[in-house]
C-alpha positions in Angstrom: 5.7 -9.0 -15.7 4.2 -8.7 -12.2 0.9 -6.8 -12.1 0.5 -4.8 -8.8 -3.1 -4.0 -7.9 -4.6 -1.5 -5.6 -4.9 -2.6 -2.0 -7.6 0.0 -1.3 -10.5 1.9 -2.8 -9.8 5.6 -3.2 -8.1 8.0 -5.6 -4.7 7.6 -7.1 -2.5 10.6 -6.4 1.1 9.5 -7.3 4.1 9.3 -4.9 5.1 12.9 -5.4 1.8 14.0 -3.7 2.6 12.0 -0.5 3.1 14.4 2.5 6.4 12.7 3.5 9.7 13.3 1.8 10.9 9.7 2.2 8.0 8.5 0.0 7.5 11.6 -2.2 11.2 11.4 -3.1 10.9 7.7 -3.9 13.7 7.0 -1.4 11.9 3.7 -0.4 11.3 2.9 -4.0 9.1 3.8 -7.0 5.3 3.3 -7.1 2.2 5.4 -6.5 -0.1 6.4 -3.7 -3.8 6.3 -2.9 -5.9 8.8 -1.0 -8.3 6.2 0.5 -12.1 6.4 0.8 -12.9 7.7 4.4 -14.7 4.6 5.6 -13.7 1.5 7.6 -12.2 -0.9 5.1 -9.8 -3.8 4.6 -6.4 -3.3 2.9 -5.9 -6.3 0.6 -2.7 -7.9 -0.8 -1.6 -6.1 -4.0 0.1 -9.3 -5.3 0.0 -13.0 -4.4 2.9 -14.1 -2.3 4.3 -14.3 1.2 3.8 -11.7 3.9 7.4 -10.9 4.9 6.8 -7.9 7.0 3.6 -7.1 8.9 2.8 -4.1 11.2 -0.6 -2.6 11.9 0.3 0.4 9.7 2.3 -1.4 6.9 2.9 -4.7 5.2 5.2 -6.2 2.5 4.2 -9.1 0.3 6.9 -10.7 -1.8 5.6 -12.5 -5.0 7.0 -15.7 -6.6 9.4 -13.6 -8.7 10.9 -12.1 -5.6 9.3 -8.6 -6.0 8.4 -7.0 -2.7 5.5 -4.6 -2.6 5.1 -2.3 0.4 1.6 -1.0 1.4 1.9 1.8 3.9 -1.4 2.7 5.5 -1.2 6.4 6.1 1.7 8.6 7.0 3.3 8.6 10.5 0.7 6.1 11.5 3.4 4.0 13.3 2.8 6.7 16.1 -0.7 5.4 16.6 0.8 2.2 18.1 -1.6 0.0 16.2 -4.7 1.7 17.5 -7.5 1.5 14.9 -5.8 -1.3 12.9 -6.6 -5.0 13.0 -4.2 -7.6 11.5 -6.1 -10.2 9.6 -3.1 -12.4 8.6 0.2 -13.4 10.2 3.8 -12.7 9.1 4.9 -15.7 7.0 1.4 -16.4 5.6 0.9 -17.0 1.9 -1.8 -14.6 0.6 -3.6 -14.3 -2.7 -4.0 -11.0 -4.5 -7.1 -9.4 -3.1 -7.0 -11.2 0.2 -7.7 -9.0 3.2 -4.5 -8.2 5.3 -5.4 -5.3 7.6 -8.7 -3.8 8.7 -8.5 0.0 9.4 -10.4 3.3 9.3 -8.8 6.1 7.3 -11.3 8.6 8.8 -10.0 7.7 12.3 -6.4 8.1 11.2 -7.3 11.5 9.9 -9.1 12.4 13.1 -5.9 11.4 15.0 -4.0 14.1 13.0 -2.3 11.8 10.6 -2.5 11.7 6.8 -4.5 8.6 5.6 -2.6 8.7 2.2 -1.2 5.2 1.4 2.0 4.8 -0.6 2.2 1.5 -2.5 5.9 1.0 -3.3 8.0 -1.5 -5.4 10.9 -2.3 -3.1 14.4 -2.6 -4.5 13.2 -1.4 -7.9 13.9 1.5 -10.2 11.4 3.8 -11.8 12.5 2.3 -15.2 11.4 -1.2 -14.0 7.8 -0.1 -13.6 5.2 0.5 -16.3 1.7 1.9 -16.6 1.9 3.6 -13.1 -1.5 5.0 -12.2 -1.2 8.5 -10.7 -4.7 9.8 -10.9 -8.3 8.7 -11.1 -10.7 6.7 -8.9 -9.7 3.2 -7.9 -11.4 0.2 -6.5 -9.5 -2.4 -4.5 -8.0 -4.8 -7.1 -7.7 -2.2 -9.9 -4.3 -2.2 -11.7 -1.7 0.2 -10.1 1.5 -0.6 -12.0 3.4 -3.3 -13.8 6.8 -4.5 -12.7 9.0 -5.7 -15.6 
């Protein structure tokens, strides 16, 4: 089983609380979401693997079992055109769980009128393939978010 850990410090709120129907309806995939601490921070890899997609506002890491995990930093943050985000790795890089991927400031995202809530989604998965999904409580980066059977 793959263990997926939190890429951020904050509070788990569950996908259904994400202010975007694509995520809250689990159309991208099942998972959970984090309301991040409002301070500059680094989003870290939730699994060890290869960075297959990398944008200032979102990244996907695929682990050795082929499981892709999407971390989306805020909602509609693509509209910020990368402003306030700093990439710390490159697409194609191999990363270790907990390695910094993107530096960003959730408070600046919020000040720009966007939600800083961060979905963490298991791509090409079903809700039944996940276990122990954390949907409430405080989190530190690296805390368990869900298991992938």
